[in-house]
N, C-alpha and C positions, 0 to 999 in steps of 0.2 A: 283630663283625658284617662279615656274607658280602659279598663282592666282586661287582660286577656279572658277573666272569669265573666265579666261582664259582659263581652263580646261574644262570649259562649252563649249565656242567658238568652242574648238577643238573636243569635241564629237560630235558637229552639223557639222562638217568639211565635211564629208564623205555621211549623208545623203542627205546634198545640192548639192554636188557633181553630186550624182546618179540622184537628180532631174534634175539639169540643163543637166546632160547628156541624160537622156530619152527625155526631150525635143526635146534636135537639134535632137536627132534620128527619132523622131516622125517626125520634120518638116522637114528633109532631106527625108524621107523616105513616105511623106504624099500620093504619088500619085500610091504606091503599093496597089493594090485591098486588100488585107489582110487587110493592116493597115487602110485602108478605111473604110472597114467594121466592124474591131472590135476593132480599135485603142482606141475609147472611153471607152471599158472596162476599160483600165487602172485606169482612173478617178473615176470609180467606184469599180477597188481593193483598191485604196488610200482611200477613203473616208472610205470604209466599215472596212479595217483594223486599221484606225486612231480612229475611234468610238469604236471599237471592244478590242483595245489592252488598249485605256485610260479608259474603263468602265468594263473591264472584261465578257462583256454579248456576246460574239461570234458574228461572223462578218456574221452569217444566218439571222440576224436580219434586216440587209441592203440588202443581196444577194438574198434571197427568194423573198420578196416582187418584187424586181427587175425584176427577172427571171420569175415570174408568168404575169409582165405586157408586157413581151417579148413573152410570149406564150410556155413557156418552160412546157413540163408536170412534173408532181410533182416528178417523178424517176429522170430526168436530171437536174432538178433544184437543188435537194438536193445533187445529187453526184457533181455536178458541185460547188456547193457553198462549199463543203467539201475540193475539191482538190486546191481552191483558199484559204481556211483559214489553209490548210497544210502549205503554204508559209507564210501568215501573223500572224498566232497565232504563227507559231515557233520563228520568228524573233522578236514577242514581248514576248514570254516566256524567250527567251535568254536575251533580253534586262532588262527585269524585274529580272530574275534571278541573273544577273551580278550587277544590282543596289543594291540588297538586300544582296548580299554580301560585296560591298564596300560601304554601311552605316553605319559608324562606331557610329554616333550619335544614329541612331535608333536600331544597335545591343543593344547599350549601354542601351538604354530605355526598351529594351524587346519587341520591336514591331514585329518584325519578327519571335518570337520563336513558332506562333502558323502556321507560313507558311508549313512546312514539314508536320507536321501532319495533317492539312487540307487537303494538297494535297495527301498525302498516303491515308487517310481512305477515300477522297471521290472517288480515282480512284478505291480502293478496290469494290467499288459500282458500279461505272460507267461502267466498262469493260465489266461485265455480263449483264448489263443493255443494253450494244450495242446490245449484242447478242440476248436478250430478245426482244427487239425492231424489231428484223430481223424477229420473228417468229410472234409476235401478229401485229392482224392489226390495223391500224392506225384509229382513230375514226373521223368521217366525219367533227365535230365540232371543233376538236382539236386547229385548229388555234384561234377559237373563244374563247375557254376556256382558251387558253395560254394567250391571250390579256387581258382578263379579270383579270386573275389571276397578269398579270403584271401591270394593273392599281392600283390594289388593294395593292400590296407590294408596288410598287413605291408610293403611296401616303402614306403609312405607313412610310416610311423610310425618306421621306421630311418633315414629320411632326416630326418626331422623332428629325429632325436634328436642330429642333427650341428650343430643350429643352437643359437643360443645360448639356454641354460636362463634361465627367468623367477627372478627372486629369490624371489617368493615362490608357490607353487602356489595353484589356484584353490580357495577355501574356501567358496563357496558356488554351488549353481546357479538360475538365473533361472526364473522360471515356464514361459518359454516351451520351456527345454531340459527341465524337469520334464515338459512335455505331450509333448515328441520323447522322452523315455525310454519313455514309455507306448505309444507308437507303436513305438519299438524291440522292447521287449518284445512286443508283439503279434506284430510279423514274427519274432522270436526264438524266440516259444514254438511256432510252428509248423514251423518248422525243427526246432527240437528233438524235435518229435513226431515227427518223419522220420527223424532222424539219429540222436538222443540226444544231440548237440552243437548248440550253434549261441548261445544265449542269452548265458552266459559269455562266450564269444568277443568278442561283438559288444558287452557293454556295455563290456568292459576297455578296447577298442577306442577307442569313441566318450568315454570319461573321460579316456583319455590324450591323445587329439586334444584334449579340452577345457584339458587341462593340469592336470587332477588330478594330484596325488601318485600314482607309482606304486604304491606299496604300497597306497594308497586303492583305487586302479582294482582292481588283482588280488584284494584281500579283498572289494571288491562282488562281482566276477566270480564268486568262490567261494560267497559266501553265496548270492547268487541261483541258482547252478547245486543248490547242494544242496537248497534248498526246491523248485527246480523238478523233480529227479528223483524227490522224494518223491512230489509230486502225481502224476508219469507214473506211479511204480511202484503208487500205489493203484488209477489206472486199469486199468494192466495187468492187475492182480491179479482186479479185479472181471469186466474181461474175458476171462479164463483165457489171457493170453498165454503162448507155448512157452518158458517161461525153460529154462535149463541149469544146473539147479541143482547139479551137481557141480562144474561151472566156476565159479559163485558161492562154493560153500563153500570154494573154496580162494582164491580172487582176493579175496574180500570183505574178509577178516580183515588181508590182506597191504595191501589198499588203506586200511586206519585207519591203519597205520603210515606208509604214503607220506604220507597226508595229513596227519599230524603232524611228519613232517619237514619238509615242503615250505614250510612257514612260515619255518623256522630258514634254511632255504635261501636263501629269496627275500630276508629282511631282513639276510643278510650281504651280498649286493650293495647298491649304493649305487643311488638312485632312476633315475640313469642307465644303470646297468648292467643293472636290471631291466628297463627299457624295452626296450634292445636285446636282451637275451634273449627278451622276450616276443616281438618282432619276427620275430628270426631263428627263433623256433620255429613262427610262423604261418605264414613262407614255406617252412618245410621242410613244413609239413604240406599247405599249398597245393600244392607243388610234387610232392610225392609221390601226392597225390589225382587 
């Protein structure tokens, strides 16, 4: 019978094979103009998805600043970010969902019980929020406000991680918190429509503050982000958004790999380490913004 370590190595086989295959393909095609001009976006897609799917914060926190540095206008940056995330966040959502279904110890301890309710109630507000974000004008200082918000809440989570850890993570959400998640989704949906990031980060923060298990919080953030970016993609396609398809061509497949590997990275860490990793990342993004 295969040991757990053997199964872990097998689960890493295909992602490793994809990495080697992609490296060989890029090496052999290095002289092609398209590869020479856009091949480096594969690394951006890989790193963005790796961070996004191990923290639940969404890939826009990596892609948007990078695209601004490249001189893309706001509409093109947001649309292209959504397109890349539709690859990476989907892969991450599938990986997290499969892990939650197979984690018998976690299921026995009840840590995954808040997952479906938190995803469902948040999406109930997020999808209308996306539509509302298409109507409302984006505030000129939104980036600065969101950065300040990230610094404040990242600091709170980091400080709380040094407090005594409860013996049992929260297993259920009360009706008032379910309603709060709908309102959170509405606000997060509007912000996500403007920045291509927001709802996943907000959901993870709230679930961690509610003392849900760190893995449950991240998984919920990833799944909600994945479904949100697909709805945003459909809206962008129907409205003729200015996608930068050559960037998506290289960053998207690499983001799939990052999304698959991210779950392994997150579950190697203990719940406390994962919480601190998320808090430090949110602080870094806020200070950078």
